[in-house]
N, C-alpha and C positions, 0 to 999 in steps of 0.2 A: 269275279272273273279274273283268272290268273293271267299274268303277262306272258305273251308268246312272241319272241323276237322275230319270228317268221311271218306273223300276221299283223295287219295294220292296227295300230294302237288307237282305235277309235274310242276306246274306253278311258282315254287319258283324263284323269280327274280335273275338273276346273279348279282354279285358285279360289281361296276363301274371300268373300267380300265382308265377312264378319269374323273376328278372331275368336272362335269357339275354344273351349278348354282343350278339346282334342288337338286342334291345330296349334295352340299355344304350347302344348307339351312337346310337340314335334319340332317347332321352329324357334321357340324362345327358351332353349335350354340354358342352364347356368353357364356352360362354356361359350355358347353363342353370345349371350348378353355381355359377358366379360370382354369378348373380342370386339363387340360393337363399340364399346367405350374407347378402346385403343384406336380402332379404325376411324371413328368419328373425330377423335382428336387430331390424328394425322391429316385427315381430309380438311379440317378447319385450318390447320397450319399451312397446308398447300394453298388453300383459297386465299389466305392472307399474303402468301409469298408472291403471288402474281403481281402485286403492287411494287415489288422490288425492281421491275422492269417497266419504266414509264411508257415505252412504246410497246403496247400489247401485241402488235403485229409481228414483232420479233419472235414471241413465244408461239403464236399461232402458226407461222410459217414453218419454223423448225420442228416443233413438237408434233404438229399434225402430220408432217411428212414422215417422221419416225414411226408414229402410230400406224400410218397407212402401210409403210413397208413391213413392219413386224406383224400386223394383223393379217396381211396377205401371205406372209411367210408361213403362218400356221396352216394355210390351205395349199402349201407347196408352190406358191407364186412368188418367186424369188428374184430380187434385183439387188444391185449394189448401190451404196450411197452415192458413188460417183455418177452412175448412170441416172439415178433418180434426180439428183440436183441439177444435172445438165439438162434433162428433159423438162424440169420445172422452170428453167431459165428462159425458155422461149418456145414459141409455136413451131419454129423450124426444127429445133432439136426434139421436140415432142413427136413430130411426125417421123423422125428417124429412129425413135426409141423402140426397144423390143416390146412385143405384146405384153409381157409381164410388167414392164415399167409403166406402160400406159394404164394397165389395170390397177396398179398401185396408186397412180395419180388420180384415177377415177374414184378410188376409195376416199382419198383426201377431199375430192370434190363433193362426194356424197355426205361426208361428215360435216363439211362446211354448210352444205345446203340444209341439212337437218338442223344445225345450230341456228341458222337464220330463220328457218320456218317456225321454230318454237315460239317466236313472238307473234306469229300469225294464226297458228292452229295447234290443236292438241297433239300430243304424242299418241299416235294410233295407227290403225291398219293402213290408211291411205298414205301416211307418211312413210310407213315401212315399205310400201310398194315403190314409192318414189326413190327411196334410198337404194333398194335392191336394183332398180332400173338403171340408176346412175352407175352403180358398181359394175353391172354387166353390160352397160352401154346398149341396152335394148329394152323395149317395154316388157316388164315382168308382170305376172298376174298370179293370184293364188292358185296353187296346183289344182287341176281338175281332172287329171288322168292318173290311173293306178300305176303301180310298178316301181315306186321309189323305194329303194332299200339302201341302208347304210351298212357298209362292210368294214371289217378291221383289216389290218395289214396282211392277214393270211387269206383274205378274200371271203371269209365267212360272214354271214349276216349277223350284225350286232343289234340292229334296231330297224323296225319298219314303222315309219310315222303314220299318223292318221291319213285316211283317204277320203275323198269327196269334198268338193269345195264348200258345200253347205255345212258339213261337220266342222271343217277348219274355220269357217267364218264364225260359227258359234263359239269355238274355243278362243279365237282372236277377239271376239266381242267381250268375252269374260276377261281376257287379259287386259284389254283397254279399261274396263271398269275397275279391275284390280289396281292398275297403275294410278287411277285418279280417285279412288275411294280411300278415305282415311284408314279403313280396316282396323278399327279398334285400337288405334295408337301403335300399330306395328311399326317398328323402326324402319326408316326408308332404306337402310343398307341391307336389312333382312329382306325387304320387299325386292330390292335389286336382284339379289341372288335367286329368289323364287321366280321373279319375272324372267330372268335370263334362262333358267332351266325350262320354263314353260314355252318360251319362244322357240328354243332349240328343239324341244320335244314335238311341238306342232310342226316345225319344219315346213313353213308355208310355201316356199319357193323351190323351183327345180335346182337352183344353184344360188350361191351367195348368202346362204342363211347364217353361217358363222360370222362373216364380216358384218352383215346387217345387224345381227344380234349384239355385236360388240359396239357398234355405233349407238344402238339404242341404249346401252348401258351408260355411255357418256352423256347422252341427251337426257336421260332420266335424272342423273345427278344435277344437271343444270336446271332442269324443270323443277326440281325440289329445292333449289336454292343452295345446294351443297357445294356447287362450283359456279363460278361466273364465266369461265372460259373452258373450252374443250381441251384441257391439257393433261388429264389423267388417262394414261393409256396402259391397259392391263395386258396387252399382247406380249410384252417382254416376259412378264411373269408367267403367262400361260405357256409360252414356248419353253421356258425352263422347267415347267412341270406339266408337260403336255399329256403324258400318260395318266397322271393323277386327275387331270381335268376331265378326260373322257371316262375314266373309271368312276369318278364321283357323280357325273351325270347319270351313268348307267345304274349306279346304286340307288339313286332316287327312283328311277323307273322300276327297277326290279325288286327293291326291298323297302321303298319308302324312307330311305336314309337321308332325310333332309339335313340333319345336323352336320354331317361331315361335308356335304356340299356347301352349306352356308359358311362353315368355317373356312373352307378353301377360298371362297370368294372374299370373305372378310380379311383373311391374311393377305390376299392379293391386293386389296385396296390399301391396307396398312403399308405394305412394302412398296407398292408403286407410288403412293402419295409421298412417302418419305424420299424415295429415289428421285421423283420429279421435282420435289422442293429443292433437293440438293443440286439438281441440274440447273434449276432457275438461279440459284445462288452462284453456281459456277459461271453461268452466262453473265450475270451481273459483274462478278469479279473480273471476267475476261474483258468486258466492256470498259471497266475502270482502267485495267492495265493497258488496253489498246488506246484509250484516250490519252494516257500519259505518254505513250510511245509516239502517237501522232503529233502531239504538241511538242515533243522533244525533237523527233527526227524529220517531221514534215510540217512545221508550224504554218507554212504558207498555204497548206492544203486543208488543215484541220477545220472541220465544222461539225457541230452536233448532228446536222442532217446527214452528212456524209458518213459519219460513224454509224448512225442507226441504219442507214441503207445497206452497208456491207454486213450488217447482222440480219437484216430482213432478207437479203438476197446473198447467201453465202457464195453463190456463183454470180458475181456481179459483172456487168458490162457497161460500155459507154452509154447505151441507150437508156439504161436505168437512171443514170445521173441526169440525162436530158429530160426524161419524163417527169422526174421529181423536181425539176427547176433548179437543180444545184449548179449546173454549168452547161454551156453549149458544147457541141461535139469536140472541138479541138481542145478546149480547156478541160473537159471531162476526161479526155484521153491522157492529158498531162497529170491530172490528179491521180488517176489509177496507176499510171506508171510510177509516180512518186511514191505511192503507198507500196508498190511492189519493190522498188529500190530500197525502201526503208525496212523491208522484210515483213511487212504487215499482211500482204496478200501475195498469192502465188499465181503468176500468169500462165495460162494454158491456151494454146491456139486450137481452135476447132473450125476447120474450113477457113472462111474469111474473117471469122469472129475471134476475138481474144476474150477469154473469161478470166476474171481475177478472183481467185478462190480464197476465202477466209478459212484456211485449213484448221486453224485452232478451234474455230466454232464448230466445224464439222466433227472434230474429235470429241468435243464436249457432247454434242447431240447424239453421237453414236455410242456414248457411254464408255 
């Protein structure tokens, strides 16, 4: 049955649970296997680089927010770093934030929820539903109504996903088994590319599929032991090659061109792992530099706990020092003012609150 972009693609082929010769010829080409070696090496080096920052929360806060911002930007949900970090700094500012900023922060919440849930349950449909529900801030369910169509910039239909909850649950069940079946020694990074295509092709939700799919990618790498923390974000790579991303997906659907799609994803993993490792090293170098500056310019204020806090919370405020047990309110205020006078933090008033911004860290995270 030939593919018709105007008709529901209920004939979407399931993923292989055994690596037949036919499938191996399509997904384990020489070019793919060569790129797998490069991507695996970069990913392993990124995994090791995480140890360069003893306080892992520094990485989780900064990198998760950037992934949330960029992944949402792919779906034209745009916010600025300034608004994002302000809203992240307190419930009061979150309530005042724009709808786009709130949605970006929900993406971060969904990613963190998925990361924590991996130790309690498998990566599968129920977790996918949870992730989509957090992103959209409403209960999501597998699509059960017809009429979903994906269109291009010109408004023309480019893809009509499968219809019928029963059919989609069959496809999602196959996807779950593919994720957790060894599949004849198929490399996990090749599986990642195949898995991501299949999820996007099933398109199980009325909205939020792209962001849910990108979170699943990160969770898959952690589930397979290729990462320990959710710090690899492909969204910056996808934004820079957005047209190629959608074209490569369509070529799998329309022509069975798995090779170029897998190569696209492997190159993304390679470049993103390298960039993220460099970012981690830059954060470490900045921490070392600011340690020296604090000890020189504000020796009475310096402590390891305070240094780590202004990296965990780039928009820092008095209450954060109180909650961490670093100092009581009056002393905490003196500490932050001293760091601002030393040029380490930049104070900004917002209503009755003063936020002390680690602008150098924000610059590193923003790339």
